[in-house]
C-alpha positions in Angstrom: -17.9 -12.1 27.7 -20.5 -13.1 24.6 -18.7 -16.2 22.8 -19.0 -16.2 18.9 -19.0 -19.9 18.1 -16.4 -19.1 14.9 -13.2 -19.1 14.4 -10.3 -21.6 16.2 -10.8 -22.7 19.9 -7.7 -24.4 20.7 -8.2 -27.4 23.3 -5.7 -26.6 25.5 -3.4 -29.5 27.3 -3.4 -29.3 31.1 0.5 -28.9 31.8 1.7 -30.8 35.4 5.1 -30.8 37.2 6.9 -33.8 38.5 5.3 -33.4 41.2 1.8 -33.4 39.6 0.4 -30.2 40.9 -0.5 -27.8 38.0 2.4 -26.5 36.1 0.5 -22.8 35.4 3.9 -21.3 34.5 4.0 -23.6 31.3 0.3 -23.4 30.6 0.6 -19.7 30.8 3.5 -20.2 28.2 1.5 -22.1 25.7 -1.9 -19.6 26.5 -0.1 -16.4 25.9 1.3 -17.9 22.5 -2.4 -18.7 21.3 -3.7 -15.6 21.8 -0.6 -14.0 20.2 -1.3 -16.0 17.3 -4.9 -15.1 16.6 -6.9 -18.0 18.3 -10.6 -16.7 18.9 -11.6 -18.9 21.9 -9.7 -21.2 24.7 -11.4 -24.6 25.6 -10.3 -25.4 29.0 -10.5 -29.4 30.5 -11.0 -30.7 27.0 -10.1 -34.8 26.6 -6.5 -33.1 25.8 -6.7 -31.6 28.8 -6.8 -34.2 31.1 -11.1 -33.8 31.7 -11.9 -37.4 33.5 -8.8 -36.9 35.7 -9.0 -32.8 36.8 -10.0 -31.9 40.3 -12.2 -29.2 41.0 -9.5 -27.4 42.8 -7.5 -27.8 39.5 -10.3 -26.6 37.2 -10.8 -23.6 39.0 -7.5 -22.7 39.5 -7.2 -23.6 35.4 -10.0 -20.8 35.0 -8.8 -18.2 37.3 -5.5 -18.2 35.4 -6.8 -18.0 32.1 -9.3 -15.4 32.7 -6.3 -13.2 33.9 -3.9 -13.7 31.1 -7.2 -13.2 28.4 -8.1 -10.4 30.0 -11.4 -10.6 28.0 -9.6 -10.9 24.6 -11.7 -14.1 23.7 -14.3 -16.4 25.2 -13.0 -19.2 27.9 -15.0 -22.4 27.8 -14.9 -25.2 30.5 -15.4 -28.8 29.2 -18.1 -30.6 31.4 -17.3 -34.3 31.4 -19.5 -36.4 34.4 -21.3 -39.7 35.2 -23.8 -38.2 36.6 -26.7 -34.9 35.5 -26.6 -33.7 39.3 -22.4 -33.4 38.6 -22.6 -31.7 35.6 -25.1 -29.3 36.7 -22.7 -28.5 39.8 -19.7 -28.3 37.4 -21.6 -25.5 35.5 -22.6 -23.3 38.3 -18.8 -23.8 38.9 -17.8 -22.5 35.9 -20.4 -19.5 36.0 -19.3 -18.5 39.3 -15.4 -19.1 38.4 -16.0 -16.8 35.0 -16.0 -18.9 32.2 -17.8 -17.3 29.5 -19.2 -20.9 28.1 -19.1 -25.0 28.5 -18.4 -27.4 26.0 -20.5 -30.7 27.4 -19.6 -34.4 26.4 -22.8 -36.7 26.9 -22.9 -38.2 30.2 -19.6 -40.8 30.9 -19.0 -44.5 31.5 -22.8 -46.0 30.7 -23.4 -45.5 26.7 -27.2 -43.5 27.1 -30.2 -44.3 24.9 -31.6 -41.3 22.5 -34.2 -39.7 25.9 -31.6 -40.1 28.6 -28.9 -38.2 26.0 -31.3 -35.3 25.5 -32.7 -35.1 28.8 -28.7 -35.1 30.0 -28.1 -32.1 27.8 -31.4 -30.2 28.5 -31.2 -30.6 32.3 -27.8 -29.2 32.4 -28.7 -26.5 30.0 -32.1 -25.4 32.2 -29.8 -25.1 35.0 -27.7 -22.3 33.3 -27.5 -19.2 31.4 -23.5 -20.0 29.9 -23.9 -20.6 26.1 -23.3 -24.0 25.6 -21.1 -26.4 22.7 -22.2 -29.8 22.8 -19.4 -32.4 21.9 -20.7 -34.9 19.1 -17.9 -37.5 19.7 -19.8 -41.2 18.8 -16.3 -42.6 17.4 -14.8 -42.3 21.3 -17.6 -41.7 23.5 -19.6 -44.3 22.1 -23.2 -41.6 22.1 -24.0 -40.3 18.8 -26.4 -36.6 19.1 -28.2 -37.4 16.0 -30.0 -35.0 14.2 -33.5 -36.3 15.9 -31.6 -35.2 19.1 -30.9 -31.8 17.8 -34.9 -31.2 16.6 -35.5 -31.7 20.6 -32.3 -29.9 21.7 -33.1 -26.8 19.9 -35.8 -25.8 22.2 -32.4 -24.9 24.6 -31.8 -21.1 23.4 -28.7 -21.3 25.5 -27.4 -25.0 23.2 -25.7 -23.0 20.1 -23.2 -25.2 18.8 -21.6 -28.3 18.5 -18.6 -29.6 18.6 -18.6 -32.2 14.9 -16.2 -35.3 15.6 -18.4 -38.1 14.3 -15.8 -37.8 11.6 -18.5 -38.0 8.9 -17.7 -35.0 6.4 -21.4 -34.9 5.1 -22.9 -34.5 8.1 -21.8 -30.7 8.1 -24.5 -30.6 5.2 -27.0 -32.7 6.9 -26.7 -30.1 9.7 -26.9 -26.8 7.7 -29.6 -28.5 5.6 -31.6 -29.2 8.8 -31.0 -26.5 10.7 -29.7 -23.5 8.8 -27.7 -21.1 11.2 -29.3 -22.4 14.4 -26.1 -24.6 15.5 -22.7 -23.2 14.7 -20.7 -26.3 13.6 -17.2 -26.6 14.8 -14.9 -29.4 13.3 -14.0 -31.4 16.2 -11.0 -33.2 14.2 -7.8 -31.6 13.0 -7.3 -34.4 9.6 -10.7 -33.7 8.9 -10.9 -29.6 9.5 -9.7 -28.0 6.0 -13.0 -30.6 4.4 -15.1 -29.3 7.4 -14.5 -25.7 6.8 -15.1 -25.9 3.3 -18.6 -27.8 3.4 -19.5 -24.9 5.8 -18.4 -25.3 9.2 -18.1 -22.1 11.0 -15.1 -23.1 13.4 -12.2 -25.5 14.4 -11.8 -27.1 17.8 -8.1 -27.9 17.3 -5.5 -30.1 19.0 -2.8 -29.3 17.4 -3.1 -25.6 17.4 -1.2 -26.3 20.9 2.1 -26.8 19.6 1.5 -25.0 16.0 -1.1 -22.3 16.8 0.1 -19.7 13.7 -0.2 -22.9 11.6 -3.6 -23.4 12.5 -4.7 -19.9 12.3 -3.5 -19.2 9.2 -5.2 -22.3 7.8 -8.4 -21.4 9.3 -8.2 -17.7 7.7 -7.0 -19.0 4.5 -10.2 -21.2 4.1 -12.4 -18.9 4.8 -10.8 -16.4 2.5 -12.7 -18.5 -0.1 -8.8 -18.4 -2.2 -7.8 -22.1 -1.6 -7.5 -23.0 -5.2 
């Protein structure tokens, strides 16, 4: 399914039972509520979805279960958060094999990579797959900023299409738009800055609170995008 990087993309929480196994029944209830509320895509295994601790079999189960429930209504995005390029490439291949529609990719984990290492990491992953990619730019939590200079190089990779903008600097939306136009779709990744980011031209919202308030989150997005916010 083609990914349109616009609208509300819940970063769904991953539910577990008291026995530390996936609680797909509870996850499914929340997923169905998101779909009914009009979200535009689903992000699995993100920071809120236990990105750092999910086992491979759990990721596979989440993706396949979600695809079954979603039934081609909206795209399903799998997050990649790995410490090595080799493992990130392997995860991207699995995502494609399982049927995911796109990827959200964090910078390398554990150690702070420099400018060249970060670019090489993203580009190597992008070259290994034809899935569309959204880069997660969150220097506050992950200590690596994907700068405008980096995006200048990364735009050479056609399947790097979007950015989850979590720098906490609203003006970064303007800088991205001024420098790249519509080359990269911009999705706000910070709930408390979503309204401001959307007003400044962001295309969408990778949301967290939407897990509890899906109708309200979609309504806020639609309200802002209608232009009738005064």
